[in-house]
C-alpha positions in Angstrom: 12.5 16.9 18.2 8.9 17.2 16.0 9.3 18.8 12.8 5.5 19.0 11.8 3.9 20.8 15.1 3.6 24.4 13.0 1.8 23.3 10.1 -2.0 23.6 9.4 -4.4 21.4 10.1 -2.2 21.4 13.3 -4.0 18.3 14.7 -4.0 16.5 11.2 -0.3 16.6 11.1 0.5 15.9 14.8 -1.0 12.7 14.4 0.3 12.0 11.5 4.1 12.5 12.9 2.9 10.5 16.0 2.6 7.8 13.5 6.0 8.2 11.9 7.0 7.8 15.5 6.2 4.4 15.3 7.1 1.3 13.6 4.4 0.2 11.2 6.0 -1.0 7.7 3.4 -4.3 6.9 3.5 -7.2 8.9 4.5 -5.5 11.8 1.9 -3.5 13.0 1.3 -4.7 16.1 2.5 -0.7 18.2 0.9 1.2 15.8 -2.6 -1.3 16.4 -2.2 -0.9 20.4 -1.5 3.0 19.6 -5.1 3.6 18.2 -6.6 1.0 20.8 -5.1 3.2 23.3 -6.3 6.4 21.8 -9.9 5.5 21.6 -10.2 4.1 25.4 -8.7 7.1 26.8 -11.6 9.3 24.9 -14.2 6.4 26.0 -15.0 5.7 22.5 -16.4 2.3 21.3 -13.7 0.9 20.1 -12.9 -3.1 18.7 -9.1 -4.6 18.2 -9.9 -7.8 16.1 -7.4 -10.7 16.3 -5.9 -9.6 12.8 -5.0 -6.2 15.0 -7.5 -3.9 12.7 -9.5 -1.2 15.0 -12.8 0.0 14.6 -13.6 3.2 16.3 -17.7 4.1 16.7 -17.9 8.2 17.5 -21.6 9.3 17.4 -23.3 12.0 16.2 -22.9 15.8 16.7 -25.5 17.4 18.0 -28.1 18.0 15.5 -26.6 15.6 13.5 -28.5 12.3 15.1 -30.6 11.8 12.1 -28.2 11.9 9.4 -26.8 8.8 8.0 -23.6 7.5 9.2 -20.3 7.4 7.9 -17.5 4.8 7.2 -14.3 6.5 7.3 -11.5 3.8 6.2 -7.8 3.6 5.7 -5.3 1.8 6.5 -2.2 1.4 9.0 0.3 -0.4 7.7 3.1 1.2 4.9 5.4 -0.2 2.7 8.9 0.4 4.3 11.9 0.9 2.4 14.8 2.7 3.1 17.9 3.9 1.1 21.2 1.3 0.7 22.7 3.8 3.0 19.8 4.6 5.5 21.3 3.2 9.3 17.4 2.8 10.5 15.9 -0.7 11.7 12.3 -0.3 10.4 11.3 -2.7 12.5 11.8 -1.1 15.2 12.7 2.8 14.5 10.1 5.2 13.7 10.4 7.4 10.3 12.4 10.8 10.4 10.0 13.2 8.8 11.4 16.5 7.0 10.2 19.5 5.2 10.8 20.7 2.0 9.0 23.5 1.3 5.4 22.0 0.3 6.8 18.8 0.4 7.0 16.4 3.8 9.4 13.4 3.2 11.4 11.1 5.5 15.3 10.8 5.7 16.5 7.8 4.0 12.6 6.1 3.9 9.8 5.8 2.4 7.0 8.5 4.1 3.7 5.6 4.9 1.5 8.9 3.7 0.0 6.0 1.6 -1.7 5.6 4.0 -0.7 6.9 7.2 -2.9 10.1 6.3 -5.9 8.6 6.4 -5.1 7.4 10.2 -3.9 11.0 11.0 -7.3 12.3 9.5 -9.7 10.0 11.3 -7.7 10.4 14.8 -7.5 14.3 14.1 -11.8 13.6 13.6 -12.3 11.7 16.8 -10.1 14.2 18.8 -12.4 17.1 18.4 -15.3 18.1 20.3 -15.9 20.8 17.9 -16.4 19.6 14.5 -19.7 18.9 12.8 -20.3 15.3 12.1 -23.0 12.4 12.0 -22.3 9.3 13.5 -18.3 8.5 12.8 -17.1 4.4 11.9 -13.6 4.8 11.7 -12.2 1.4 9.9 -8.8 1.2 10.2 -6.9 -2.3 8.5 -3.9 -3.9 9.2 -1.4 -5.0 6.1 -3.3 -3.7 3.3 -0.3 -3.2 0.7 1.0 -7.2 1.3 -2.6 -8.6 -0.2 -5.4 -6.8 1.9 -5.4 -9.4 4.7 -6.6 -7.3 7.4 -10.0 -6.2 5.3 -10.5 -9.6 4.2 -10.6 -10.6 8.0 -13.1 -8.0 8.9 -16.1 -8.0 10.8 -18.3 -5.1 10.2 -21.3 -6.7 11.6 -22.1 -3.7 14.5 -21.5 -1.0 12.0 -24.7 0.9 10.8 -22.8 2.6 8.0 -24.0 1.9 3.7 -21.9 4.9 3.0 -17.8 4.6 2.9 -15.5 7.1 2.3 -12.1 5.7 2.0 -9.0 7.8 2.3 -6.5 5.8 0.3 -5.7 7.8 -2.4 -2.8 10.3 -3.3 -4.0 12.5 -6.2 -6.5 15.7 -5.3 -9.7 16.4 -6.9 -9.9 13.1 -8.3 -13.3 10.7 -6.8 -12.1 7.5 -6.9 -15.0 5.5 -8.1 -14.0 2.0 -9.2 -10.9 -0.2 -9.3 -8.8 -3.3 -10.1 -9.2 -6.7 -8.5 -6.0 -8.5 -7.7 -3.6 -11.3 -5.9 0.1 -12.1 -5.4 1.5 -14.7 -7.2 4.9 -16.5 -6.0 7.4 -18.8 -7.7 9.8 -21.1 -7.1 12.5 -22.7 -9.3 14.2 -25.1 -8.2 18.3 -25.1 -8.6 21.1 -27.2 -9.0 24.3 -25.8 -7.6 27.7 -26.4 -8.3 31.2 -25.1 -7.4 31.9 -22.4 -9.7 35.7 -21.4 -10.1 36.9 -18.1 -11.7 36.8 -14.3 -11.1 33.7 -12.9 -9.0 32.0 -9.7 -10.2 29.5 -8.0 -9.0 26.7 -6.5 -11.2 24.3 -4.2 -10.1 20.8 -2.8 -12.4 20.3 0.6 -10.7 18.9 4.3 -11.0 15.5 3.8 -11.6 12.2 5.9 -10.6 10.5 2.8 -9.4 7.1 3.4 -7.6 3.9 2.1 -7.2 2.8 -0.7 -9.3 -1.0 0.2 -9.6 -0.8 3.8 -9.4 2.3 4.5 -11.6 2.1 1.0 -13.8 1.5 3.1 -16.8 4.5 5.0 -17.0 6.5 2.0 -18.1 9.4 2.8 -15.6 12.0 0.2 -15.7 12.0 -2.8 -13.6 15.1 -3.5 -12.3 14.4 -7.5 -11.4 13.3 -7.9 -15.3 16.0 -6.0 -16.6 18.3 -8.4 -14.4 16.2 -11.1 -16.1 17.1 -10.1 -19.6 20.7 -9.5 -19.0 21.4 -12.4 -17.5 19.8 -14.2 -20.6 22.0 -12.5 -22.9 24.8 -13.7 -20.7 23.8 -16.9 -21.5 25.0 -16.8 -24.6 29.2 -17.1 -23.0 30.5 -20.0 -21.9 31.7 -19.8 -18.8 29.1 -17.7 -16.4 27.8 -18.9 -13.2 25.5 -17.4 -11.0 26.2 -17.3 -6.9 23.5 -14.4 -5.5 20.9 -12.9 -7.1 18.1 -10.2 -5.1 16.4 -7.1 -6.1 13.1 -5.3 -5.3 11.4 -4.9 -1.5 7.7 -5.4 -2.1 5.8 -7.1 -4.5 3.4 -3.9 -5.4 6.5 -1.7 -5.5 8.4 -1.4 -9.1 11.9 -2.3 -7.9 14.9 -0.1 -8.6 18.1 -1.9 -8.0 18.4 -5.5 -8.5 22.3 -7.5 -7.8 23.8 -10.3 -9.0 27.5 -12.0 -8.0 28.5 -13.7 -10.7 32.1 -16.0 -11.3 33.2 -16.0 -14.7 36.0 -17.9 -16.3 38.9 -15.1 -16.7 38.9 -15.7 -20.5 35.5 -14.4 -20.9 36.1 -11.2 -18.7 36.3 -9.2 -22.0 33.9 -9.5 -23.6 31.4 -10.4 -20.2 32.1 -6.8 -19.9 31.2 -5.7 -23.5 28.3 -7.7 -23.2 26.9 -5.2 -19.9 27.6 -2.3 -21.6 26.0 -3.0 -24.8 23.0 -3.9 -22.8 23.4 -0.6 -20.7 23.6 1.5 -23.8 20.4 -0.3 -25.5 18.3 0.2 -22.4 19.6 3.9 -22.4 17.9 4.3 -25.7 15.0 2.0 -24.5 14.3 4.7 -21.3 15.8 8.0 -22.1 12.5 9.1 -21.6 11.0 6.9 -19.3 13.4 5.9 -16.8 16.6 8.0 -18.0 18.6 7.1 -14.9 19.3 3.5 -15.9 22.2 2.8 -15.4 24.6 -0.6 -14.7 27.3 -1.0 -12.1 29.9 -3.6 -12.6 32.8 -4.4 -10.0 35.2 -7.2 -10.0 35.3 -7.9 -6.0 37.9 -10.9 -6.1 40.0 -11.7 -8.7 39.9 -15.7 -8.0 37.5 -17.7 -5.9 35.3 -20.8 -5.5 32.4 -20.9 -4.8 28.5 -22.4 -4.4 27.1 -21.2 -8.1 24.1 -22.2 -10.4 26.0 -23.3 -13.5 25.3 -24.5 -17.1 22.2 -25.8 -18.1 20.8 -24.6 -14.7 21.9 -21.0 -15.4 20.2 -21.1 -18.7 16.9 -22.3 -17.6 16.6 -19.9 -14.7 17.5 -16.8 -17.2 15.4 -18.1 -20.1 12.4 -18.5 -17.7 13.2 -14.7 -15.3 13.8 -12.8 -19.0 10.7 -15.1 -20.4 7.8 -14.2 -18.2 5.6 -11.2 -19.0 6.3 -8.0 -16.8 4.2 -4.2 -16.8 0.8 -3.0 -18.7 -0.6 -6.2 -20.1 -3.8 -4.4 -21.7 -5.6 -0.9 -21.8 -8.9 -0.6 -21.0 -11.6 -0.3 -23.8 -14.1 1.2 -22.0 -11.9 4.4 -20.3 -9.5 6.0 -22.2 -5.9 6.0 -20.4 -6.8 3.4 -18.0 -4.7 0.2 -17.8 -6.7 -2.9 -17.7 -4.3 -5.7 -16.8 -0.6 -5.8 -15.3 1.7 -7.8 -13.6 4.7 -6.2 -11.6 7.5 -8.4 -10.5 8.3 -6.9 -7.2 11.2 -9.3 -5.5 13.6 -11.7 -6.6 15.4 -13.7 -4.6 18.0 -17.0 -5.2 18.4 -19.1 -2.2 18.1 -22.9 -2.8 15.7 -21.8 -5.6 14.8 -18.6 -7.9 11.8 -16.9 -5.9 9.8 -14.4 -7.7 6.7 -12.5 -6.3 4.3 -10.7 -8.8 2.0 -8.5 -8.6 -0.9 -9.6 -11.1 -3.7 -6.9 -11.3 -7.0 -6.3 -14.1 -10.1 -4.4 -13.9 -11.3 -7.8 -15.6 -11.6 -10.9 -13.5 -11.4 -12.9 -16.2 -8.6 -11.3 -17.7 -6.6 -11.1 -13.9 -7.3 -15.1 -13.9 -5.9 -15.3 -17.1 -2.5 -13.8 -16.6 -2.6 -16.0 -13.4 -2.6 -18.9 -15.9 0.1 -17.5 -17.8 2.1 -17.5 -15.3 1.4 -21.2 -14.2 2.1 -22.1 -18.0 5.3 -20.4 -18.2 6.2 -22.1 -14.5 5.3 -25.7 -15.4 7.4 -25.4 -18.9 9.9 -24.6 -16.6 9.9 -26.7 -13.7 8.7 -23.8 -11.3 6.0 -23.9 -8.6 3.3 -21.0 -8.2 1.8 -20.0 -5.0 -1.3 -17.8 -5.1 -2.4 -15.6 -2.6 -3.9 -12.2 -1.6 -6.5 -12.5 -4.3 -9.0 -9.4 -3.8 -11.8 -8.7 -5.9 -12.1 -5.2 -7.9 -14.4 -2.6 -7.4 -17.1 -2.1 -9.6 -18.7 1.4 -10.2 -21.9 2.0 -9.3 -24.2 4.2 -11.6 -26.5 5.9 -9.1 -24.2 6.6 -5.7 -25.8 9.5 -3.4 -22.5 9.8 -1.8 -20.4 10.5 -4.7 -23.6 12.9 -5.6 -23.2 14.9 -2.2 -19.5 15.2 -2.4 -19.4 16.4 -5.7 -21.9 19.0 -4.9 -20.2 20.4 -2.2 -16.7 20.1 -3.7 -18.2 22.4 -6.3 -19.6 24.5 -4.0 -16.1 25.2 -2.4 -14.0 25.4 -5.9 -16.3 26.7 -8.1 -15.6 23.2 -10.4 -16.5 19.6 -10.8 -13.5 17.0 -9.3 -13.0 14.3 -11.6 -14.7 10.4 -11.3 -12.4 8.2 -12.3 -11.2 4.4 -12.2 -8.0 3.2 -11.0 -5.9 0.1 -11.7 -4.0 0.2 -8.1 -6.4 -2.1 -5.7 -8.2 -0.5 -2.8 -9.9 -1.6 -0.1 -13.6 -1.3 -1.2 -14.3 -4.3 -3.2 -14.0 -6.9 0.1 -15.6 -4.3 2.6 -18.4 -3.7 -0.1 -19.1 -7.5 -0.2 -19.3 -7.6 3.6 -21.9 -5.0 3.8 -25.1 -4.7 1.6 -25.9 -2.0 -0.7 -22.7 0.2 0.5 -21.8 3.2 -1.6 -18.2 3.8 -1.7 -15.9 7.0 -2.8 -12.4 7.0 -2.4 -10.1 10.2 -2.1 -7.3 11.5 -0.7 -4.6 14.5 -0.8 -1.1 15.0 -3.4 0.9 12.2 -2.7 4.3 11.3 -5.1 6.6 8.3 -5.0 4.5 6.4 -3.1 6.0 3.2 -1.9 9.6 4.5 -2.8 12.5 6.5 -0.2 11.7 9.7 -2.7 7.6 9.8 -1.2 6.2 12.9 -0.9 3.4 14.6 0.7 1.7 17.8 0.0 1.4 19.9 2.7 -1.4 22.2 1.2 -3.3 19.3 -0.5 -3.6 18.2 2.7 -5.1 21.0 4.1 -7.4 21.3 1.3 -8.3 17.5 1.5 -9.2 18.2 5.8 -11.4 21.3 4.6 -13.7 19.2 2.2 -13.7 16.6 4.4 -14.9 19.1 7.0 -17.5 20.6 5.1 -18.6 17.3 4.0 -19.4 16.1 7.0 -21.2 19.4 8.2 -23.5 18.7 4.7 -27.2 17.9 6.2 -28.6 15.5 3.3 -31.2 16.4 1.1 
């Protein structure tokens, strides 16, 4: 049963709900890509589905707009697909369950994928209309943006005519993004020696955190459950008789992790001291994060009184805990040029342990040299600990363009519609504009989008009224002829 069919603009929300019904987490995009290809074919629109499953659709200009500059509209089809622990959906096979709460759309038990499903919905609504005035539209929908922008990297745009790119992958209405940070994914793997450990099995879970997008919300300095767990494990290294049997936290390198769990094997005579250490650490965090992330807490429960299990013990445990506690995390530097803008950061988004301790970071900076230096710092710490490092998904930043006819036109339309100027800003989060601009000579780029909150989390919402206003602005912009 459809729940968004009465919302305006009707076609935008129709297609957004269609997209919600198709599994489209990063790395699981074949169905959504095929859906987009089928959409274009049914309407006899020029369409390319490349080897990566990126989609390019072209719609020629409407009557009277044949001489206007073509516009490339761009977004990505994948989402960060995460769910609450009690959610029964299989996000590789099942669609989302959108719901309404006043002006907010959310998904029951999961992330919503407004980032960037709303861009795809806008594009499909435009392509499906015979009445909207527009220049030649070149729609570019990429894959796997959330896990390294691999789709954008593989794009062939040689057949396109646009030198104006309107990216629809932003989450704050009224802000025209004109620059973004570059980034990379860094994976660290520390080999572990395990032994049989006997004692009391105790499950410890760092939870209650807000999480969020590691680019758009890293400046809020919310708690990172993986980093906090590293701090706790290093504190526990002071006790004799602690062994680590299981460790897992986080769902994506670019999402600030909200929950991390560890199974520890304890000698029975240290259980009281262990409990005291855990509770003291919890109180410290509650004081430190009282404003930034007040829900932080530690769940602790004895699972079995007597157990023997393969675990990381002794010096191996200390080395792993030291490495995890010692790696940097969060904001590393603020911009000296733009007040309030994060220049350099990293996020420890994924933490697991099997035969090795595995950590995955999202590294970002608006300065290429600072980005590379932060990667080198991780490499140095890994070298000292005996860990291996793999770097992937390295993408360039998007530099500010002082002379931008596209931005000037958008500002002009915005001022006429709303009687005020939009904010022109740079963003610490990564956008595909830098990669695409490197493929198209003299490409003029701006990024916009409707209001969303808590993207990449199960609390993600999309504003209905903001979606409508951005749609109206988009239509007015496309209708506006160049001076």
